[in-house]
C-alpha positions in Angstrom: 42.9 -30.0 12.3 39.6 -28.9 13.8 37.2 -31.4 15.1 33.5 -31.1 14.6 31.3 -31.1 17.6 28.1 -33.2 16.8 26.0 -31.0 19.2 26.9 -27.9 17.1 26.3 -29.7 13.9 22.9 -30.9 15.0 22.0 -27.4 16.3 23.0 -25.8 13.0 20.8 -28.3 11.1 17.9 -27.7 13.5 18.2 -23.9 13.1 18.5 -24.2 9.3 15.3 -26.3 9.1 13.5 -24.1 11.5 14.3 -21.0 9.4 13.1 -22.9 6.3 9.9 -23.8 8.1 9.2 -20.3 9.3 9.8 -18.9 5.7 7.4 -21.5 4.3 4.8 -20.7 6.9 5.2 -17.0 6.1 4.7 -17.6 2.4 1.7 -19.8 3.0 0.1 -17.2 5.4 0.6 -14.4 2.9 -0.9 -16.4 0.0 -3.8 -17.4 2.2 -4.5 -13.8 3.2 -4.3 -12.7 -0.5 -6.8 -15.4 -1.5 -9.2 -14.5 1.3 -8.9 -10.8 0.2 -9.7 -11.7 -3.4 -12.7 -13.8 -2.3 -14.0 -10.9 -0.2 -13.5 -8.3 -2.9 -14.9 -10.6 -5.6 -18.4 -10.4 -4.0 -18.4 -6.6 -4.2 -19.5 -4.8 -7.4 -16.9 -2.3 -8.4 -17.0 -0.2 -11.6 -14.0 0.6 -13.7 -12.5 4.1 -13.9 -13.8 4.5 -17.5 -17.4 3.6 -16.5 -17.2 6.1 -13.5 -15.9 8.9 -15.8 -18.6 8.2 -18.4 -21.4 8.4 -15.8 -19.8 11.5 -14.2 -19.8 13.2 -17.7 -23.4 12.2 -18.2 -24.4 13.6 -14.8 -22.7 16.9 -15.6 -24.5 17.2 -19.0 -27.8 16.4 -17.3 -27.2 19.1 -14.7 -26.5 21.7 -17.4 -29.6 20.7 -19.3 -31.6 20.9 -16.1 -30.4 24.4 -15.5 -31.3 25.5 -19.0 -34.7 24.0 -18.7 -35.3 25.7 -15.4 -34.4 29.1 -17.0 -36.7 28.4 -19.9 -39.5 27.4 -17.5 -39.0 30.6 -15.5 -39.1 32.7 -18.7 -42.3 30.9 -19.9 -44.0 31.4 -16.5 -43.0 35.1 -16.5 -44.5 35.5 -20.0 -47.7 33.7 -18.9 -48.0 35.8 -15.8 -47.5 39.0 -17.9 -50.1 37.8 -20.4 -52.6 37.0 -17.6 -52.2 40.6 -16.2 -53.3 42.2 -19.5 
């Protein structure tokens, strides 16, 4: 029969509780960091992907319309200049 050494039993209990404490501290630190990150990001004003895509499409259409209007203005100015020369 093997006898138990109280020193080893106490050391095993101490190491077991220390491991549990370290794991608990790790979980608590991780949750605290996540909460701080959420608070920091909550103050920023982000847009959704759908909103971004909608504004991007609107900008592209506005750019195309601007190019068409620039061409039309150039044609009108050329016609006005030709009329002024006559």
